[in-house]
NUMIFI-591000 format. One record per residue (C-alpha): x negated, y, z negated; residue in one letter. Coordinates in steps of 0.05 Angstrom, whole numbers, padded with zeros to 5 digits, always signed. Example, Ala and Ser with C-alpha at 12.3 -4.5 7.8 and 13.67 -1.06 7.14 Angstrom:
-00246-00090-00156a -00273-00021-00143s 
//
This chain:
-00515+01321-01028m -00496+01365-01087t -00523+01436-01088t -00565+01439-01156l -00574+01501-01196d -00652+01479-01203t -00692+01423-01187e -00713+01405-01262v -00679+01435-01324l -00714+01435-01387i -00692+01436-01458i -00730+01474-01506g -00770+01538-01495g -00826+01517-01539g -00903+01508-01519p -00886+01438-01485v -00821+01461-01444g -00861+01529-01426l -00920+01493-01401t -00881+01445-01363l -00846+01499-01329a -00912+01535-01310n -00945+01472-01288l -00880+01465-01240l -00881+01534-01218g -00953+01536-01194v -00942+01476-01151r -00877+01503-01117g -00823+01460-01158t -00757+01507-01189s -00738+01493-01259s -00692+01531-01318i -00712+01529-01388v -00656+01532-01445l -00674+01556-01510e -00625+01550-01564a -00653+01605-01604r -00645+01681-01588a -00723+01688-01583e -00787+01658-01590l -00806+01630-01656i -00849+01687-01690d -00891+01647-01739y -00950+01605-01729p -00942+01535-01723r -00993+01493-01687g -01062+01521-01699v -01112+01471-01660g -01125+01471-01588l -01167+01423-01557d -01205+01423-01487d -01159+01376-01451e -01099+01424-01464s -01142+01488-01443i -01156+01452-01380r -01081+01445-01365s -01072+01522-01390l -01122+01541-01341a -01085+01490-01287t -01025+01534-01297a -01067+01601-01286g -01056+01626-01355l -01116+01611-01392w -01148+01679-01391e -01093+01704-01413q -01089+01657-01476i -01158+01658-01489e -01161+01726-01529p -01119+01692-01580f -01157+01634-01594t -01231+01620-01631v -01276+01571-01606p -01317+01518-01646h -01268+01511-01702h -01303+01476-01744v -01273+01421-01795v -01301+01403-01859r -01275+01348-01902f -01288+01366-01969v -01265+01326-02034n -01242+01360-02106g -01314+01384-02123k -01322+01424-02054g -01374+01367-02028q -01375+01364-01957v -01355+01292-01939l -01354+01298-01867a -01363+01354-01812k -01327+01358-01749n -01361+01403-01696d -01367+01368-01626p -01417+01406-01586q -01408+01373-01510t -01363+01405-01461q -01344+01350-01416e -01285+01382-01391f -01304+01450-01376g -01292+01479-01445y -01309+01483-01515v -01276+01421-01549r -01238+01452-01610k -01207+01524-01616h -01165+01553-01667g -01110+01593-01644f -01043+01633-01653i -00984+01600-01627q -00933+01659-01622p -00979+01696-01585l -00991+01639-01537v -00924+01622-01531d -00907+01691-01508q -00961+01686-01452e -00929+01619-01433l -00863+01655-01429a -00885+01712-01392a -00922+01665-01340g -00859+01643-01316l -00843+01716-01290d -00891+01698-01229r -00846+01652-01201f -00780+01666-01165v -00759+01599-01182h -00767+01589-01254a -00719+01624-01307d -00721+01623-01382l -00656+01630-01416r -00647+01646-01497f -00587+01633-01533g -00572+01566-01496h -00557+01505-01536e -00542+01442-01499v -00485+01401-01523v -00482+01351-01471d -00509+01314-01413l -00466+01278-01361v -00503+01233-01307e -00488+01231-01232e -00517+01187-01173t -00564+01243-01148d -00567+01294-01212h -00551+01311-01281v -00503+01362-01307r -00522+01400-01364v -00469+01433-01414i -00495+01488-01461a -00463+01535-01506q -00486+01607-01511t -00487+01650-01576g -00419+01676-01557s -00391+01618-01551g -00390+01609-01477e -00397+01537-01445r -00446+01539-01386v -00450+01478-01340e -00514+01476-01301l -00541+01416-01251t -00607+01397-01241a -00642+01330-01205a -00683+01317-01265y -00671+01340-01343v -00736+01336-01395v -00720+01347-01466g -00777+01382-01498a -00727+01417-01558e -00772+01387-01617g -00767+01333-01666g -00692+01345-01679r -00677+01334-01605s -00605+01326-01573f -00644+01296-01512t -00671+01237-01554r -00606+01227-01597s -00565+01227-01532w -00616+01174-01497l -00607+01132-01564g -00527+01132-01558e -00529+01128-01483k -00586+01083-01470h -00611+01055-01535g -00671+01092-01539v -00697+01081-01611e -00743+01129-01650f -00792+01081-01682e -00843+01097-01736g -00844+01124-01806k -00823+01190-01849s -00867+01192-01908p -00826+01234-01969s -00894+01272-01980t -00873+01343-01968r -00930+01404-01953w -00920+01475-01970l -00948+01519-01913v -00963+01596-01932v -00995+01640-01873d -01023+01703-01893v -01048+01771-01858d -01113+01805-01875d -01151+01734-01888d -01173+01748-01964p -01233+01692-01955i -01259+01708-01886g -01295+01646-01877t -01277+01623-01802p -01261+01551-01803s -01225+01494-01834v -01227+01458-01898y -01191+01390-01914l -01185+01387-01988g -01178+01316-02005a -01172+01336-02078d -01139+01287-02120p -01112+01338-02167r -01073+01372-02103r -01096+01360-02030p -01094+01423-01994y -01116+01452-01925v -01147+01521-01919s -01152+01545-01842i -01188+01610-01815g -01145+01634-01754l -01155+01685-01706p -01134+01757-01711l -01144+01755-01784g -01091+01704-01806i -01107+01644-01861r -01064+01584-01870r -01062+01547-01933w -01025+01476-01941e -01006+01448-02003f -00982+01382-02019m -00924+01379-02067l -00913+01323-02119f -00849+01275-02121d -00827+01310-02181d -00828+01383-02155e -00767+01405-02124p -00773+01441-02062t -00741+01506-02092e -00801+01514-02138l -00837+01535-02076v -00796+01600-02078d -00819+01624-02146t -00878+01670-02149a -00905+01640-02210e -00912+01571-02173f -00940+01607-02111r -00991+01641-02152r -01016+01576-02190e -01029+01543-02122l -01069+01600-02094l -01104+01624-02157a -01152+01568-02146r -01171+01598-02079h -01171+01670-02082v -01183+01719-02147p -01118+01757-02133d -01061+01712-02103p -01015+01778-02120d -01051+01818-02071a -01033+01775-02009l -00997+01793-01952v -00952+01731-01939i -00923+01727-01865i -00897+01656-01863n -00879+01604-01915q -00840+01541-01910r -00840+01470-01928v -00850+01409-01881f -00851+01334-01881t -00904+01297-01846h -00875+01241-01791h -00906+01187-01750g -00850+01170-01705r -00846+01154-01634i -00787+01143-01580a -00788+01066-01553t -00780+01099-01483s -00797+01172-01451f -00754+01161-01391r -00682+01138-01380k -00656+01155-01301g -00658+01219-01292r -00671+01247-01364v -00739+01249-01396l -00771+01263-01465l -00835+01305-01478a -00871+01336-01539g -00843+01324-01606d -00777+01301-01576a -00821+01244-01554a -00862+01229-01617h -00884+01266-01679l -00945+01263-01718m -00976+01290-01773p -01022+01351-01774v -01089+01329-01795w -01127+01327-01731l -01084+01388-01700g -01061+01338-01641q -00983+01349-01645g -00991+01408-01600w -01045+01381-01557n -01002+01311-01546s -00942+01353-01519g -00987+01391-01469i -01014+01326-01446r -00942+01299-01434d -00924+01365-01396a -00991+01354-01353t -00977+01283-01342n -00906+01291-01320l -00910+01360-01279a -00947+01329-01216w -00899+01265-01213k -00836+01305-01221l -00864+01352-01157t -00883+01287-01120s -00814+01259-01125v -00776+01321-01111l -00821+01342-01047r -00807+01267-01023g -00878+01245-01026l -00866+01187-01075a -00806+01142-01096r -00773+01160-01156d -00802+01096-01197d -00865+01139-01197l -00836+01175-01256l -00835+01099-01299d -00905+01109-01302t -00903+01174-01347y -00886+01128-01404t -00932+01073-01384d -00986+01123-01387e -00968+01172-01452r -00932+01121-01497h -00998+01087-01514r -01044+01145-01526h -00987+01181-01568a -00977+01125-01611s -01052+01119-01623d -01056+01192-01646m -00995+01177-01687i -01038+01115-01723d -01100+01163-01729v -01068+01222-01763n -01030+01176-01808m -01092+01147-01829a -01126+01212-01840a -01068+01236-01884g -01075+01173-01923a -01149+01188-01943i -01134+01259-01962m -01080+01235-02011k -01127+01188-02048c -01121+01186-02123g -01181+01197-02175p -01205+01128-02167v -01196+01118-02096k -01226+01185-02080g -01285+01169-02122w -01292+01100-02079l -01280+01146-02015r -01329+01192-02035d -01386+01139-02046r -01371+01112-01976a -01374+01174-01942a -01445+01196-01977n -01472+01123-01952l -01445+01134-01877l -01474+01203-01875n -01544+01170-01887l -01534+01135-01819r -01540+01184-01753p -01494+01144-01715a -01439+01147-01762m -01447+01217-01780k -01442+01231-01704a -01377+01187-01698y -01343+01241-01744f -01380+01306-01722s -01369+01292-01649e -01297+01277-01656l -01313+01205-01623r -01258+01174-01670f -01206+01210-01633k -01172+01164-01579p -01181+01195-01514m -01127+01181-01459p -01143+01121-01416r -01092+01101-01369y -01101+01022-01366a -01030+01018-01330t -00996+01064-01281g -01021+01106-01227v -01092+01071-01228v -01123+01024-01187v -01174+00970-01213d -01245+00980-01194q -01263+00912-01192a -01206+00886-01149s -01173+00948-01120l -01105+00918-01146e -01061+00982-01159p -01024+00996-01220g -01079+00975-01269r -01142+00977-01288s -01192+00937-01332d -01233+00968-01379v -01297+00925-01365s -01318+00901-01296f -01382+00870-01311k -01356+00804-01286s -01343+00836-01219s -01385+00833-01158g -01404+00906-01164l -01441+00885-01233a -01509+00898-01198p -01492+00972-01194f -01469+00982-01259v -01519+01016-01306d -01515+01004-01387s -01478+01071-01396a -01425+01045-01341g -01402+00984-01362d -01337+01020-01380v -01299+01033-01307s -01284+01104-01301p -01212+01088-01279v -01161+01119-01320g -01202+01167-01357l -01204+01245-01343q -01257+01266-01293f -01315+01314-01316i -01311+01390-01303q -01383+01422-01296p -01394+01487-01265r -01413+01486-01189v -01430+01524-01132n -01396+01526-01062t -01405+01574-01000a -01348+01609-01023a -01358+01617-01098a -01418+01611-01148a -01420+01585-01223d -01347+01566-01224v -01310+01503-01255l -01293+01450-01221l -01224+01452-01219d -01227+01517-01187q -01256+01482-01128v -01209+01417-01125t -01144+01461-01142g -01080+01430-01177s -01064+01369-01132w -01098+01302-01105w -01175+01305-01093t -01219+01250-01052i -01288+01264-01078a -01348+01230-01056v -01429+01232-01073w -01481+01251-01017g -01434+01246-00960n -01372+01276-00924d -01307+01235-00946p -01282+01247-00873a -01337+01199-00844r -01311+01147-00890l -01238+01146-00883l -01201+01129-00819s -01158+01180-00773e -01101+01148-00797q -01122+01162-00873d -01146+01230-00851l -01076+01247-00823a -01040+01216-00895t -01089+01260-00935a -01068+01322-00894d -00997+01308-00896r -00994+01295-00974l -01040+01358-00983g -01097+01316-01005i -01165+01352-01011k -01232+01330-00993l -01300+01345-01032v -01367+01324-01025a -01412+01333-01082f -01491+01346-01066f -01550+01367-01106p -01550+01443-01099e -01618+01434-01067t -01583+01398-01010q -01515+01435-01005r -01545+01485-00951p -01567+01422-00906w -01498+01390-00923a -01461+01455-00903e -01494+01453-00831k -01492+01377-00823r -01420+01376-00835f -01402+01440-00810a -01333+01439-00775g -01309+01386-00827s -01245+01393-00865p -01289+01375-00927t -01309+01428-00980t -01382+01417-01005i -01400+01428-01074v -01471+01437-01103g -01478+01407-01162d -01528+01460-01203t -01528+01419-01275t -01538+01350-01251g -01474+01326-01290a -01444+01302-01229l -01499+01266-01203k -01505+01227-01275d -01433+01214-01276w -01436+01173-01209f -01512+01147-01219d -01478+01116-01285l -01418+01085-01256r -01410+01031-01199s -01376+01082-01144c -01396+01132-01095g -01321+01147-01080f -01263+01170-01122v -01193+01191-01117v -01174+01247-01169l -01098+01257-01193r -01074+01323-01198p -01083+01319-01280d -01155+01302-01262r -01151+01237-01278f -01190+01186-01243v -01136+01141-01201a -01182+01096-01167s -01263+01088-01158a -01302+01049-01104a -01363+01044-01064l -01366+01082-01006a -01351+01033-00959q -01289+01013-00994q -01260+01084-00987a -01203+01065-00942s -01182+01012-00986a -01182+01052-01052a -01138+01107-01019l -01090+01058-00998a -01082+01027-01066a -01080+01089-01099t -01019+01111-01055l -00985+01047-01073r -01000+01054-01148a -00967+01123-01138a -00905+01105-01101s -00920+01147-01048y -00902+01140-00974v -00954+01147-00921t -00909+01163-00866a -00838+01184-00860e -00793+01133-00891g -00856+01087-00900a -00883+01060-00967d -00957+01063-00977a 
//
């Protein structure tokens, strides 16, 4: 075996690469992050942070440090050229433990992600290293980088993850060596971004201005920063944005004195809607903008990259620890590609609505007014229900009706479990992210569920001890793989359960809000296996616990004993 410099080498020291390195670090997996620049980018880029990403940042142990650079309930108003609000987006639910939408300052968040690596002796961030070549070997990859001084450096890793952004060298290399294509569209429309200090407006939220005269975006950000984005017309050369007169003309419709603004960043960008045909070939993988590019309208580019890192981190650790076969990594593309593609489509559609001309804009406004008269349609936008939620139909999932590994039907009413299905539970929970309410245990009161379950696999049941539902062999396998056993009870029954199951390896959790009871009550299951990324891998009746666990391990390409497949 070759002595490697690191287990995972990450190309790109942006938010995705740094998050991946932190998620690997908390699970004991070594990494080196190579960043071509001499330092982190110091101007804002991404501005929207959602609850799924926050959950991942909390798993990485960094949310407490990052939260001061965010603003919760970042309300978005979609307005027309007259300032009339056509739709308001302000979701109030907190299924995953956090407010659904936050604004944030990316450079400060990136700094905390980078500082987080200092916690791990086996993680290293190296600036001034531009990767210029990859060489595949049987059991590792050789990475050749060039430093700022021109020195060529060679490093070795078991796996390489390209997370270096839209102009990814790794993706180009995969295209040349493995035929990976970058499909989609890159519309020619350009946008000017202007970030200013000492917010001259002071409103705390977001306005998407679908103005036929010139579409714009106005965003209130934390720490007194205001962002504007203005669409450039085809006959306006990019060089025009550098003139004070043009900038003054754009901003004069938004502030009384454009010349008094303190501009901290200005740049022109083009929206893209593109995705790699595969996120993995052999020992080389893609994540974030290197894998997919999407317009900014719903603030999902940054968050989609964090979803990639969250999905990939536990799978790399599983393979590198010898717990799972290498083909577990194939499920990364299976699971993430479709959702990233769906997010691209939704963002492209939002952009088309923003750029309507006078006639189409008038029709759009009339349609919006009519839809707002219907509470269900109004809630569809205000509660962000149009945003595709990740749901894994293939990959590390087990069909709830048949317990067949590797797939999950959305509906299972035709199964033998139908008598147990309530009207709100006709969609299988398998492949969806599990909820995160606040709970009590003997060791901690009023904590979020992930603080109890941890960052690895969890077996959870309602109203019983999973140790009583599984065989001795199952329990030995769970212990070897580090799977945590958890039992949910109403808080009123927690003291009884702690006495009843004293001596069991199971952690008793008190459901203080009723959210866990409702979750199991509305779904045809009393037993679930939760993946390290908090997605439901399998759900079954209590009596099916052993079969569901076995099917989950097969879906994850895990081995149940030394050298034996699950």
